[in-house]
C-alpha positions, 0 to 999 in steps of 0.5 A: 836642085831637083825637088822630088820629095813631099813632106806635110807639116802642120803650123799654127795659124800665127806662125803660118802667117808670120812665115808667109809675110816673111817669104813675101818680104824676101820674094821667095816661097814659104817652101823655100824659106822652110828648106833654108831654115832646115839647112841652116839649123841642121848644118845640111850643106852640099858637099861642093858648098862646104869645100868652097868654104874650106878653100875660101878659108884656106886662102885667107892670109891672116896674121896668126902665130903658130898653134903653140903661140896661139894656145899661150895667147888663149888659155888662161894661166893662174897668174892671169887671174890670180894676184 
């Protein structure tokens, strides 16, 4: 990914120290750590990554029923909670 935009943010000394230590422990830069946090927090993922995730989910062979069967299993009925 080409990095062409710059943003300046102000951090408290304690937060800066903690993030710097975390970045060092992960073997990455403070900038990369902040970029990853932004992507994770706000769900900003490149379209290609989203497509790969959807394809991986579609390829799973899970033992599930039809949508109607799953609804019956997941939605409480009065008899489920009342005597």
